[in-house]
PQR file with spaces between the fields and no chain letter, atoms N, CA, C, O and H, PARSE charges and radii, in Angstrom:
ATOM       1  N    MET     1       0.817   -1.188    0.000 -0.4000 1.5000
ATOM       2  CA   MET     1       0.000    0.000    0.000 -0.0000 2.0000
ATOM       3  C    MET     1       0.867    1.260    0.000  0.5500 1.7000
ATOM       4  O    MET     1       0.569    2.234   -0.691 -0.5500 1.4000
ATOM       5  N    LYS     2       1.935    1.221    0.781 -0.4000 1.5000
ATOM       6  CA   LYS     2       2.821    2.387    0.832 -0.0000 2.0000
ATOM       7  C    LYS     2       3.506    2.618   -0.513  0.5500 1.7000
ATOM       8  O    LYS     2       3.678    3.764   -0.926 -0.5500 1.4000
ATOM       9  H    LYS     2       2.177    0.429    1.342  0.4000 1.0000
ATOM      10  N    LEU     3       3.897    1.547   -1.199 -0.4000 1.5000
ATOM      11  CA   LEU     3       4.522    1.699   -2.517 -0.0000 2.0000
ATOM      12  C    LEU     3       3.535    2.311   -3.501  0.5500 1.7000
ATOM      13  O    LEU     3       3.914    3.141   -4.327 -0.5500 1.4000
ATOM      14  H    LEU     3       3.757    0.616   -0.863  0.4000 1.0000
ATOM      15  N    GLY     4       2.277    1.908   -3.419 -0.4000 1.5000
ATOM      16  CA   GLY     4       1.260    2.454   -4.308 -0.0000 2.0000
ATOM      17  C    GLY     4       1.043    3.937   -4.094  0.5500 1.7000
ATOM      18  O    GLY     4       0.742    4.671   -5.035 -0.5500 1.4000
ATOM      19  H    GLY     4       1.969    1.233   -2.749  0.4000 1.0000
ATOM      20  N    GLU     5       1.196    4.379   -2.850 -0.4000 1.5000
ATOM      21  CA   GLU     5       1.067    5.811   -2.567 -0.0000 2.0000
ATOM      22  C    GLU     5       2.203    6.592   -3.222  0.5500 1.7000
ATOM      23  O    GLU     5       2.011    7.725   -3.664 -0.5500 1.4000
ATOM      24  H    GLU     5       1.441    3.783   -2.086  0.4000 1.0000
ATOM      25  N    LEU     6       3.382    5.985   -3.283 -0.4000 1.5000
ATOM      26  CA   LEU     6       4.533    6.647   -3.895 -0.0000 2.0000
ATOM      27  C    LEU     6       4.532    6.507   -5.418  0.5500 1.7000
ATOM      28  O    LEU     6       4.901    7.436   -6.137 -0.5500 1.4000
ATOM      29  H    LEU     6       3.539    5.065   -2.924  0.4000 1.0000
ATOM      30  N    ASP     7       4.114    5.342   -5.896 -0.4000 1.5000
ATOM      31  CA   ASP     7       4.131    5.062   -7.333 -0.0000 2.0000
ATOM      32  C    ASP     7       2.840    4.332   -7.705  0.5500 1.7000
ATOM      33  O    ASP     7       2.728    3.130   -7.465 -0.5500 1.4000
ATOM      34  H    ASP     7       3.814    4.588   -5.312  0.4000 1.0000
ATOM      35  N    PRO     8       1.860    5.038   -8.290 -0.5600 1.5000
ATOM      36  CA   PRO     8       0.571    4.434   -8.610  0.2800 2.0000
ATOM      37  C    PRO     8       0.643    3.204   -9.531  0.5500 1.7000
ATOM      38  O    PRO     8      -0.298    2.411   -9.559 -0.5500 1.4000
ATOM      39  N    SER     9       1.723    3.036  -10.270 -0.4000 1.5000
ATOM      40  CA   SER     9       1.830    1.852  -11.126 -0.0000 2.0000
ATOM      41  C    SER     9       1.920    0.578  -10.291  0.5500 1.7000
ATOM      42  O    SER     9       1.620   -0.509  -10.785 -0.5500 1.4000
ATOM      43  H    SER     9       2.487    3.681  -10.247  0.4000 1.0000
ATOM      44  N    CYS    10       2.327    0.703   -9.046 -0.4000 1.5000
ATOM      45  CA   CYS    10       2.364   -0.463   -8.150 -0.0000 2.0000
ATOM      46  C    CYS    10       0.961   -1.008   -7.918  0.5500 1.7000
ATOM      47  O    CYS    10       0.784   -2.214   -7.750 -0.5500 1.4000
ATOM      48  H    CYS    10       2.571    1.586   -8.645  0.4000 1.0000
ATOM      49  N    TYR    11      -0.036   -0.127   -7.908 -0.4000 1.5000
ATOM      50  CA   TYR    11      -1.416   -0.585   -7.748 -0.0000 2.0000
ATOM      51  C    TYR    11      -1.822   -1.480   -8.914  0.5500 1.7000
ATOM      52  O    TYR    11      -2.489   -2.496   -8.717 -0.5500 1.4000
ATOM      53  H    TYR    11       0.108    0.853   -8.044  0.4000 1.0000
ATOM      54  N    GLU    12      -1.425   -1.107  -10.118 -0.4000 1.5000
ATOM      55  CA   GLU    12      -1.771   -1.914  -11.292 -0.0000 2.0000
ATOM      56  C    GLU    12      -1.149   -3.306  -11.196  0.5500 1.7000
ATOM      57  O    GLU    12      -1.800   -4.302  -11.511 -0.5500 1.4000
ATOM      58  H    GLU    12      -0.884   -0.282  -10.278  0.4000 1.0000
ATOM      59  N    ASN    13       0.095   -3.373  -10.766 -0.4000 1.5000
ATOM      60  CA   ASN    13       0.750   -4.667  -10.591 -0.0000 2.0000
ATOM      61  C    ASN    13       0.059   -5.484   -9.508  0.5500 1.7000
ATOM      62  O    ASN    13      -0.135   -6.690   -9.666 -0.5500 1.4000
ATOM      63  H    ASN    13       0.624   -2.564  -10.510  0.4000 1.0000
ATOM      64  N    SER    14      -0.307   -4.841   -8.423 -0.4000 1.5000
ATOM      65  CA   SER    14      -0.995   -5.532   -7.340 -0.0000 2.0000
ATOM      66  C    SER    14      -2.333   -6.090   -7.801  0.5500 1.7000
ATOM      67  O    SER    14      -2.689   -7.220   -7.465 -0.5500 1.4000
ATOM      68  H    SER    14      -0.149   -3.862   -8.295  0.4000 1.0000
ATOM      69  N    ILE    15      -3.066   -5.309   -8.561 -0.4000 1.5000
ATOM      70  CA   ILE    15      -4.358   -5.768   -9.077 -0.0000 2.0000
ATOM      71  C    ILE    15      -4.158   -7.002   -9.940  0.5500 1.7000
ATOM      72  O    ILE    15      -4.900   -7.977   -9.811 -0.5500 1.4000
ATOM      73  H    ILE    15      -2.777   -4.391   -8.834  0.4000 1.0000
ATOM      74  N    ASN    16      -3.164   -6.970  -10.816 -0.4000 1.5000
ATOM      75  CA   ASN    16      -2.898   -8.123  -11.685 -0.0000 2.0000
ATOM      76  C    ASN    16      -2.569   -9.377  -10.875  0.5500 1.7000
ATOM      77  O    ASN    16      -3.082  -10.458  -11.162 -0.5500 1.4000
ATOM      78  H    ASN    16      -2.562   -6.179  -10.920  0.4000 1.0000
ATOM      79  N    TYR    17      -1.713   -9.228   -9.866 -0.4000 1.5000
ATOM      80  CA   TYR    17      -1.333  -10.391   -9.066 -0.0000 2.0000
ATOM      81  C    TYR    17      -2.502  -10.932   -8.245  0.5500 1.7000
ATOM      82  O    TYR    17      -2.657  -12.147   -8.122 -0.5500 1.4000
ATOM      83  H    TYR    17      -1.296   -8.350   -9.633  0.4000 1.0000
ATOM      84  N    HIS    18      -3.315  -10.057   -7.688 -0.4000 1.5000
ATOM      85  CA   HIS    18      -4.463  -10.515   -6.911 -0.0000 2.0000
ATOM      86  C    HIS    18      -5.527  -11.151   -7.808  0.5500 1.7000
ATOM      87  O    HIS    18      -6.218  -12.078   -7.387 -0.5500 1.4000
ATOM      88  H    HIS    18      -3.189   -9.070   -7.788  0.4000 1.0000
ATOM      89  N    MET    19      -5.658  -10.661   -9.034 -0.4000 1.5000
ATOM      90  CA   MET    19      -6.599  -11.284   -9.979 -0.0000 2.0000
ATOM      91  C    MET    19      -6.131  -12.695  -10.327  0.5500 1.7000
ATOM      92  O    MET    19      -6.942  -13.617  -10.406 -0.5500 1.4000
ATOM      93  H    MET    19      -5.097   -9.907   -9.376  0.4000 1.0000
ATOM      94  N    LYS    20      -4.833  -12.862  -10.533 -0.4000 1.5000
ATOM      95  CA   LYS    20      -4.294  -14.193  -10.818 -0.0000 2.0000
ATOM      96  C    LYS    20      -4.481  -15.114   -9.614  0.5500 1.7000
ATOM      97  O    LYS    20      -4.844  -16.281   -9.764 -0.5500 1.4000
ATOM      98  H    LYS    20      -4.174  -12.113  -10.468  0.4000 1.0000
ATOM      99  N    HIS    21      -4.232  -14.583   -8.431 -0.4000 1.5000
ATOM     100  CA   HIS    21      -4.425  -15.365   -7.211 -0.0000 2.0000
ATOM     101  C    HIS    21      -5.880  -15.818   -7.104  0.5500 1.7000
ATOM     102  O    HIS    21      -6.153  -16.973   -6.779 -0.5500 1.4000
ATOM     103  H    HIS    21      -3.937  -13.635   -8.310  0.4000 1.0000
ATOM     104  N    LYS    22      -6.802  -14.914   -7.376 -0.4000 1.5000
ATOM     105  CA   LYS    22      -8.232  -15.217   -7.301 -0.0000 2.0000
ATOM     106  C    LYS    22      -8.606  -16.361   -8.234  0.5500 1.7000
ATOM     107  O    LYS    22      -9.456  -17.184   -7.895 -0.5500 1.4000
ATOM     108  H    LYS    22      -6.580  -13.975   -7.640  0.4000 1.0000
ATOM     109  N    GLU    23      -7.987  -16.419   -9.395 -0.4000 1.5000
ATOM     110  CA   GLU    23      -8.322  -17.436  -10.398 -0.0000 2.0000
ATOM     111  C    GLU    23      -7.879  -18.842   -9.985  0.5500 1.7000
ATOM     112  O    GLU    23      -8.530  -19.821  -10.350 -0.5500 1.4000
ATOM     113  H    GLU    23      -7.297  -15.751   -9.671  0.4000 1.0000
ATOM     114  N    ILE    24      -6.789  -18.954   -9.235 -0.4000 1.5000
ATOM     115  CA   ILE    24      -6.258  -20.286   -8.928 -0.0000 2.0000
ATOM     116  C    ILE    24      -6.497  -20.713   -7.479  0.5500 1.7000
ATOM     117  O    ILE    24      -6.164  -21.839   -7.110 -0.5500 1.4000
ATOM     118  H    ILE    24      -6.260  -18.159   -8.939  0.4000 1.0000
ATOM     119  N    ALA    25      -7.059  -19.849   -6.669 -0.4000 1.5000
ATOM     120  CA   ALA    25      -7.147  -20.098   -5.233 -0.0000 2.0000
ATOM     121  C    ALA    25      -8.348  -20.952   -4.843  0.5500 1.7000
ATOM     122  O    ALA    25      -9.305  -21.108   -5.601 -0.5500 1.4000
ATOM     123  H    ALA    25      -7.331  -18.935   -6.970  0.4000 1.0000
ATOM     124  N    ASP    26      -8.259  -21.504   -3.624 -0.4000 1.5000
ATOM     125  CA   ASP    26      -9.405  -22.164   -3.025 -0.0000 2.0000
ATOM     126  C    ASP    26     -10.310  -21.079   -2.425  0.5500 1.7000
ATOM     127  O    ASP    26     -10.065  -19.890   -2.627 -0.5500 1.4000
ATOM     128  H    ASP    26      -7.481  -21.378   -3.009  0.4000 1.0000
ATOM     129  N    VAL    27     -11.341  -21.478   -1.699 -0.4000 1.5000
ATOM     130  CA   VAL    27     -12.307  -20.510   -1.178 -0.0000 2.0000
ATOM     131  C    VAL    27     -11.635  -19.488   -0.261  0.5500 1.7000
ATOM     132  O    VAL    27     -11.899  -18.291   -0.374 -0.5500 1.4000
ATOM     133  H    VAL    27     -11.540  -22.444   -1.535  0.4000 1.0000
ATOM     134  N    ALA    28     -10.777  -19.946    0.637 -0.4000 1.5000
ATOM     135  CA   ALA    28     -10.103  -19.012    1.548 -0.0000 2.0000
ATOM     136  C    ALA    28      -9.199  -18.049    0.783  0.5500 1.7000
ATOM     137  O    ALA    28      -9.117  -16.871    1.128 -0.5500 1.4000
ATOM     138  H    ALA    28     -10.563  -20.919    0.728  0.4000 1.0000
ATOM     139  N    GLY    29      -8.526  -18.538   -0.246 -0.4000 1.5000
ATOM     140  CA   GLY    29      -7.674  -17.677   -1.061 -0.0000 2.0000
ATOM     141  C    GLY    29      -8.471  -16.664   -1.860  0.5500 1.7000
ATOM     142  O    GLY    29      -8.050  -15.517   -2.014 -0.5500 1.4000
ATOM     143  H    GLY    29      -8.592  -19.496   -0.527  0.4000 1.0000
ATOM     144  N    LYS    30      -9.624  -17.086   -2.371 -0.4000 1.5000
ATOM     145  CA   LYS    30     -10.494  -16.157   -3.101 -0.0000 2.0000
ATOM     146  C    LYS    30     -10.991  -15.058   -2.169  0.5500 1.7000
ATOM     147  O    LYS    30     -11.074  -13.892   -2.555 -0.5500 1.4000
ATOM     148  H    LYS    30      -9.966  -18.018   -2.246  0.4000 1.0000
ATOM     149  N    PHE    31     -11.321  -15.447   -0.926 -0.4000 1.5000
ATOM     150  CA   PHE    31     -11.728  -14.467    0.071 -0.0000 2.0000
ATOM     151  C    PHE    31     -10.639  -13.405    0.248  0.5500 1.7000
ATOM     152  O    PHE    31     -10.916  -12.207    0.193 -0.5500 1.4000
ATOM     153  H    PHE    31     -11.254  -16.395   -0.613  0.4000 1.0000
ATOM     154  N    LEU    32      -9.413  -13.852    0.459 -0.4000 1.5000
ATOM     155  CA   LEU    32      -8.300  -12.917    0.661 -0.0000 2.0000
ATOM     156  C    LEU    32      -8.035  -12.058   -0.574  0.5500 1.7000
ATOM     157  O    LEU    32      -7.780  -10.860   -0.456 -0.5500 1.4000
ATOM     158  H    LEU    32      -9.188  -14.826    0.503  0.4000 1.0000
ATOM     159  N    ALA    33      -8.095  -12.665   -1.747 -0.4000 1.5000
ATOM     160  CA   ALA    33      -7.853  -11.908   -2.978 -0.0000 2.0000
ATOM     161  C    ALA    33      -8.898  -10.805   -3.148  0.5500 1.7000
ATOM     162  O    ALA    33      -8.562   -9.680   -3.520 -0.5500 1.4000
ATOM     163  H    ALA    33      -8.303  -13.638   -1.843  0.4000 1.0000
ATOM     164  N    HIS    34     -10.164  -11.127   -2.874 -0.4000 1.5000
ATOM     165  CA   HIS    34     -11.215  -10.114   -3.010 -0.0000 2.0000
ATOM     166  C    HIS    34     -11.069   -9.014   -1.966  0.5500 1.7000
ATOM     167  O    HIS    34     -11.301   -7.843   -2.268 -0.5500 1.4000
ATOM     168  H    HIS    34     -10.437  -12.041   -2.572  0.4000 1.0000
ATOM     169  N    ILE    35     -10.690   -9.372   -0.747 -0.4000 1.5000
ATOM     170  CA   ILE    35     -10.444   -8.348    0.276 -0.0000 2.0000
ATOM     171  C    ILE    35      -9.345   -7.400   -0.197  0.5500 1.7000
ATOM     172  O    ILE    35      -9.500   -6.180   -0.136 -0.5500 1.4000
ATOM     173  H    ILE    35     -10.501  -10.323   -0.502  0.4000 1.0000
ATOM     174  N    ASN    36      -8.238   -7.964   -0.667 -0.4000 1.5000
ATOM     175  CA   ASN    36      -7.112   -7.139   -1.109 -0.0000 2.0000
ATOM     176  C    ASN    36      -7.486   -6.284   -2.316  0.5500 1.7000
ATOM     177  O    ASN    36      -7.095   -5.120   -2.397 -0.5500 1.4000
ATOM     178  H    ASN    36      -8.111   -8.955   -0.717  0.4000 1.0000
ATOM     179  N    LEU    37      -8.239   -6.854   -3.252 -0.4000 1.5000
ATOM     180  CA   LEU    37      -8.674   -6.065   -4.406 -0.0000 2.0000
ATOM     181  C    LEU    37      -9.579   -4.927   -3.961  0.5500 1.7000
ATOM     182  O    LEU    37      -9.471   -3.810   -4.468 -0.5500 1.4000
ATOM     183  H    LEU    37      -8.557   -7.800   -3.187  0.4000 1.0000
ATOM     184  N    GLY    38     -10.469   -5.203   -3.018 -0.4000 1.5000
ATOM     185  CA   GLY    38     -11.349   -4.148   -2.508 -0.0000 2.0000
ATOM     186  C    GLY    38     -10.572   -3.011   -1.881  0.5500 1.7000
ATOM     187  O    GLY    38     -10.905   -1.842   -2.074 -0.5500 1.4000
ATOM     188  H    GLY    38     -10.557   -6.110   -2.606  0.4000 1.0000
ATOM     189  N    ILE    39      -9.536   -3.352   -1.129 -0.4000 1.5000
ATOM     190  CA   ILE    39      -8.704   -2.325   -0.491 -0.0000 2.0000
ATOM     191  C    ILE    39      -7.970   -1.496   -1.540  0.5500 1.7000
ATOM     192  O    ILE    39      -7.911   -0.270   -1.443 -0.5500 1.4000
ATOM     193  H    ILE    39      -9.265   -4.302   -0.972  0.4000 1.0000
ATOM     194  N    ILE    40      -7.416   -2.165   -2.537 -0.4000 1.5000
ATOM     195  CA   ILE    40      -6.673   -1.446   -3.583 -0.0000 2.0000
ATOM     196  C    ILE    40      -7.604   -0.527   -4.367  0.5500 1.7000
ATOM     197  O    ILE    40      -7.293    0.645   -4.582 -0.5500 1.4000
ATOM     198  H    ILE    40      -7.464   -3.161   -2.616  0.4000 1.0000
ATOM     199  N    TYR    41      -8.746   -1.061   -4.793 -0.4000 1.5000
ATOM     200  CA   TYR    41      -9.677   -0.230   -5.562 -0.0000 2.0000
ATOM     201  C    TYR    41     -10.154    0.964   -4.739  0.5500 1.7000
ATOM     202  O    TYR    41     -10.329    2.055   -5.281 -0.5500 1.4000
ATOM     203  H    TYR    41      -8.999   -2.012   -4.618  0.4000 1.0000
ATOM     204  N    ASN    42     -10.364    0.773   -3.449 -0.4000 1.5000
ATOM     205  CA   ASN    42     -10.754    1.891   -2.591 -0.0000 2.0000
ATOM     206  C    ASN    42      -9.647    2.949   -2.551  0.5500 1.7000
ATOM     207  O    ASN    42      -9.920    4.150   -2.569 -0.5500 1.4000
ATOM     208  H    ASN    42     -10.221   -0.114   -3.009  0.4000 1.0000
ATOM     209  N    SER    43      -8.401    2.487   -2.495 -0.4000 1.5000
ATOM     210  CA   SER    43      -7.263    3.409   -2.424 -0.0000 2.0000
ATOM     211  C    SER    43      -7.119    4.264   -3.679  0.5500 1.7000
ATOM     212  O    SER    43      -6.646    5.399   -3.611 -0.5500 1.4000
ATOM     213  H    SER    43      -8.179    1.512   -2.480  0.4000 1.0000
ATOM     214  N    ILE    44      -7.529    3.719   -4.827 -0.4000 1.5000
ATOM     215  CA   ILE    44      -7.395    4.491   -6.071 -0.0000 2.0000
ATOM     216  C    ILE    44      -8.704    5.178   -6.469  0.5500 1.7000
ATOM     217  O    ILE    44      -8.809    5.751   -7.553 -0.5500 1.4000
ATOM     218  H    ILE    44      -7.913    2.798   -4.883  0.4000 1.0000
ATOM     219  N    GLY    45      -9.692    5.113   -5.587 -0.4000 1.5000
ATOM     220  CA   GLY    45     -10.941    5.834   -5.840 -0.0000 2.0000
ATOM     221  C    GLY    45     -11.952    5.099   -6.698  0.5500 1.7000
ATOM     222  O    GLY    45     -12.935    5.694   -7.139 -0.5500 1.4000
ATOM     223  H    GLY    45      -9.607    4.647   -4.707  0.4000 1.0000
ATOM     224  N    GLU    46     -11.731    3.820   -6.941 -0.4000 1.5000
ATOM     225  CA   GLU    46     -12.676    2.998   -7.710 -0.0000 2.0000
ATOM     226  C    GLU    46     -13.644    2.350   -6.716  0.5500 1.7000
ATOM     227  O    GLU    46     -13.547    1.157   -6.426 -0.5500 1.4000
ATOM     228  H    GLU    46     -10.933    3.337   -6.582  0.4000 1.0000
ATOM     229  N    TYR    47     -14.584    3.160   -6.197 -0.4000 1.5000
ATOM     230  CA   TYR    47     -15.412    2.722   -5.088 -0.0000 2.0000
ATOM     231  C    TYR    47     -16.415    1.639   -5.471  0.5500 1.7000
ATOM     232  O    TYR    47     -16.733    0.781   -4.647 -0.5500 1.4000
ATOM     233  H    TYR    47     -14.662    4.129   -6.433  0.4000 1.0000
ATOM     234  N    GLU    48     -16.914    1.659   -6.690 -0.4000 1.5000
ATOM     235  CA   GLU    48     -17.851    0.619   -7.112 -0.0000 2.0000
ATOM     236  C    GLU    48     -17.140   -0.737   -7.197  0.5500 1.7000
ATOM     237  O    GLU    48     -17.666   -1.747   -6.729 -0.5500 1.4000
ATOM     238  H    GLU    48     -16.656    2.356   -7.360  0.4000 1.0000
ATOM     239  N    LYS    49     -15.950   -0.754   -7.793 -0.4000 1.5000
ATOM     240  CA   LYS    49     -15.182   -1.998   -7.877 -0.0000 2.0000
ATOM     241  C    LYS    49     -14.788   -2.481   -6.480  0.5500 1.7000
ATOM     242  O    LYS    49     -14.777   -3.683   -6.214 -0.5500 1.4000
ATOM     243  H    LYS    49     -15.523    0.066   -8.173  0.4000 1.0000
ATOM     244  N    SER    50     -14.467   -1.545   -5.595 -0.4000 1.5000
ATOM     245  CA   SER    50     -14.139   -1.891   -4.227 -0.0000 2.0000
ATOM     246  C    SER    50     -15.320   -2.565   -3.550  0.5500 1.7000
ATOM     247  O    SER    50     -15.166   -3.601   -2.903 -0.5500 1.4000
ATOM     248  H    SER    50     -14.476   -0.568   -5.810  0.4000 1.0000
ATOM     249  N    SER    51     -16.472   -1.986   -3.697 -0.4000 1.5000
ATOM     250  CA   SER    51     -17.682   -2.539   -3.086 -0.0000 2.0000
ATOM     251  C    SER    51     -18.000   -3.928   -3.625  0.5500 1.7000
ATOM     252  O    SER    51     -18.356   -4.826   -2.863 -0.5500 1.4000
ATOM     253  H    SER    51     -16.597   -1.145   -4.222  0.4000 1.0000
ATOM     254  N    ILE    52     -17.875   -4.104   -4.924 -0.4000 1.5000
ATOM     255  CA   ILE    52     -18.153   -5.404   -5.544 -0.0000 2.0000
ATOM     256  C    ILE    52     -17.207   -6.469   -4.993  0.5500 1.7000
ATOM     257  O    ILE    52     -17.639   -7.577   -4.675 -0.5500 1.4000
ATOM     258  H    ILE    52     -17.586   -3.374   -5.543  0.4000 1.0000
ATOM     259  N    ASN    53     -15.933   -6.143   -4.879 -0.4000 1.5000
ATOM     260  CA   ASN    53     -14.965   -7.115   -4.364 -0.0000 2.0000
ATOM     261  C    ASN    53     -15.217   -7.433   -2.896  0.5500 1.7000
ATOM     262  O    ASN    53     -15.058   -8.580   -2.477 -0.5500 1.4000
ATOM     263  H    ASN    53     -15.582   -5.243   -5.137  0.4000 1.0000
ATOM     264  N    HIS    54     -15.606   -6.441   -2.115 -0.4000 1.5000
ATOM     265  CA   HIS    54     -15.913   -6.719   -0.720 -0.0000 2.0000
ATOM     266  C    HIS    54     -17.183   -7.561   -0.594  0.5500 1.7000
ATOM     267  O    HIS    54     -17.293   -8.373    0.324 -0.5500 1.4000
ATOM     268  H    HIS    54     -15.735   -5.509   -2.455  0.4000 1.0000
ATOM     269  N    GLN    55     -18.132   -7.379   -1.496 -0.4000 1.5000
ATOM     270  CA   GLN    55     -19.331   -8.218   -1.485 -0.0000 2.0000
ATOM     271  C    GLN    55     -18.981   -9.671   -1.790  0.5500 1.7000
ATOM     272  O    GLN    55     -19.505  -10.584   -1.151 -0.5500 1.4000
ATOM     273  H    GLN    55     -18.042   -6.720   -2.242  0.4000 1.0000
ATOM     274  N    PHE    56     -18.100   -9.888   -2.760 -0.4000 1.5000
ATOM     275  CA   PHE    56     -17.651  -11.247   -3.055 -0.0000 2.0000
ATOM     276  C    PHE    56     -16.917  -11.843   -1.858  0.5500 1.7000
ATOM     277  O    PHE    56     -17.102  -13.017   -1.536 -0.5500 1.4000
ATOM     278  H    PHE    56     -17.674   -9.147   -3.279  0.4000 1.0000
ATOM     279  N    ALA    57     -16.093  -11.045   -1.204 -0.4000 1.5000
ATOM     280  CA   ALA    57     -15.375  -11.528   -0.023 -0.0000 2.0000
ATOM     281  C    ALA    57     -16.371  -11.951    1.059  0.5500 1.7000
ATOM     282  O    ALA    57     -16.182  -12.976    1.713 -0.5500 1.4000
ATOM     283  H    ALA    57     -15.943  -10.092   -1.466  0.4000 1.0000
ATOM     284  N    LEU    58     -17.420  -11.168    1.244 -0.4000 1.5000
ATOM     285  CA   LEU    58     -18.441  -11.514    2.227 -0.0000 2.0000
ATOM     286  C    LEU    58     -19.120  -12.831    1.867  0.5500 1.7000
ATOM     287  O    LEU    58     -19.390  -13.649    2.746 -0.5500 1.4000
ATOM     288  H    LEU    58     -17.573  -10.334    0.713  0.4000 1.0000
ATOM     289  N    ARG    59     -19.394  -13.039    0.596 -0.4000 1.5000
ATOM     290  CA   ARG    59     -20.005  -14.308    0.168 -0.0000 2.0000
ATOM     291  C    ARG    59     -19.093  -15.488    0.484  0.5500 1.7000
ATOM     292  O    ARG    59     -19.560  -16.530    0.943 -0.5500 1.4000
ATOM     293  H    ARG    59     -19.174  -12.374   -0.118  0.4000 1.0000
ATOM     294  N    TYR    60     -17.800  -15.329    0.242 -0.4000 1.5000
ATOM     295  CA   TYR    60     -16.865  -16.409    0.554 -0.0000 2.0000
ATOM     296  C    TYR    60     -16.752  -16.615    2.064  0.5500 1.7000
ATOM     297  O    TYR    60     -16.617  -17.750    2.521 -0.5500 1.4000
ATOM     298  H    TYR    60     -17.420  -14.482   -0.131  0.4000 1.0000
ATOM     299  N    ALA    61     -16.805  -15.531    2.843 -0.4000 1.5000
ATOM     300  CA   ALA    61     -16.764  -15.667    4.291 -0.0000 2.0000
ATOM     301  C    ALA    61     -17.986  -16.436    4.792  0.5500 1.7000
ATOM     302  O    ALA    61     -17.874  -17.274    5.687 -0.5500 1.4000
ATOM     303  H    ALA    61     -16.915  -14.609    2.471  0.4000 1.0000
ATOM     304  N    ILE    62     -19.137  -16.152    4.217 -0.4000 1.5000
ATOM     305  CA   ILE    62     -20.348  -16.880    4.589 -0.0000 2.0000
ATOM     306  C    ILE    62     -20.226  -18.341    4.198  0.5500 1.7000
ATOM     307  O    ILE    62     -20.604  -19.229    4.961 -0.5500 1.4000
ATOM     308  H    ILE    62     -19.227  -15.471    3.490  0.4000 1.0000
ATOM     309  N    GLN    63     -19.700  -18.587    3.016 -0.4000 1.5000
ATOM     310  CA   GLN    63     -19.513  -19.954    2.533 -0.0000 2.0000
ATOM     311  C    GLN    63     -18.582  -20.743    3.469  0.5500 1.7000
ATOM     312  O    GLN    63     -18.778  -21.939    3.684 -0.5500 1.4000
ATOM     313  H    GLN    63     -19.392  -17.866    2.395  0.4000 1.0000
ATOM     314  N    MET    64     -17.576  -20.064    4.018 -0.4000 1.5000
ATOM     315  CA   MET    64     -16.631  -20.726    4.921 -0.0000 2.0000
ATOM     316  C    MET    64     -17.136  -20.749    6.367  0.5500 1.7000
ATOM     317  O    MET    64     -16.487  -21.325    7.240 -0.5500 1.4000
ATOM     318  H    MET    64     -17.417  -19.092    3.843  0.4000 1.0000
ATOM     319  N    SER    65     -18.283  -20.127    6.620 -0.4000 1.5000
ATOM     320  CA   SER    65     -18.822  -19.973    7.980 -0.0000 2.0000
ATOM     321  C    SER    65     -17.807  -19.252    8.877  0.5500 1.7000
ATOM     322  O    SER    65     -17.597  -19.620   10.033 -0.5500 1.4000
ATOM     323  H    SER    65     -18.810  -19.658    5.910  0.4000 1.0000
ATOM     324  N    SER    66     -17.192  -18.222    8.307 -0.4000 1.5000
ATOM     325  CA   SER    66     -16.164  -17.476    9.014 -0.0000 2.0000
ATOM     326  C    SER    66     -16.757  -16.220    9.648  0.5500 1.7000
ATOM     327  O    SER    66     -17.082  -15.258    8.952 -0.5500 1.4000
ATOM     328  H    SER    66     -17.363  -17.923    7.368  0.4000 1.0000
ATOM     329  N    VAL    67     -16.894  -16.237   10.976 -0.4000 1.5000
ATOM     330  CA   VAL    67     -17.410  -15.075   11.679 -0.0000 2.0000
ATOM     331  C    VAL    67     -16.438  -13.910   11.544  0.5500 1.7000
ATOM     332  O    VAL    67     -16.859  -12.769   11.352 -0.5500 1.4000
ATOM     333  H    VAL    67     -16.630  -17.019   11.541  0.4000 1.0000
ATOM     334  N    ALA    68     -15.150  -14.186   11.643 -0.4000 1.5000
ATOM     335  CA   ALA    68     -14.127  -13.138   11.520 -0.0000 2.0000
ATOM     336  C    ALA    68     -14.145  -12.524   10.123  0.5500 1.7000
ATOM     337  O    ALA    68     -13.955  -11.316    9.979 -0.5500 1.4000
ATOM     338  H    ALA    68     -14.807  -15.113   11.799  0.4000 1.0000
ATOM     339  N    GLY    69     -14.370  -13.335    9.096 -0.4000 1.5000
ATOM     340  CA   GLY    69     -14.407  -12.842    7.723 -0.0000 2.0000
ATOM     341  C    GLY    69     -15.584  -11.929    7.500  0.5500 1.7000
ATOM     342  O    GLY    69     -15.770  -11.421    6.394 -0.5500 1.4000
ATOM     343  H    GLY    69     -14.524  -14.317    9.213  0.4000 1.0000
C-alpha cells in the first residue's frame, strides 16, 4: 500500500497479481484476494469496484462460515 502511494503503477501490478491469485485459489484464497482487491480499488478511488470485491469476499466468508471474515 505504501509503494502504491509513492508510485501508482504499483497498484496496477498488485491488481494483476491478486486477480491471478483469485483465479487459482481455493475458497479461503479467493476471500483474501477479493479483500485485497477491494482495499486497492478503494485506495485508487474505484469505489464501485471496491464494493463489488468486498461483497464477493463476504459471500466467501459466509460460505466458509467465518465469523471473523
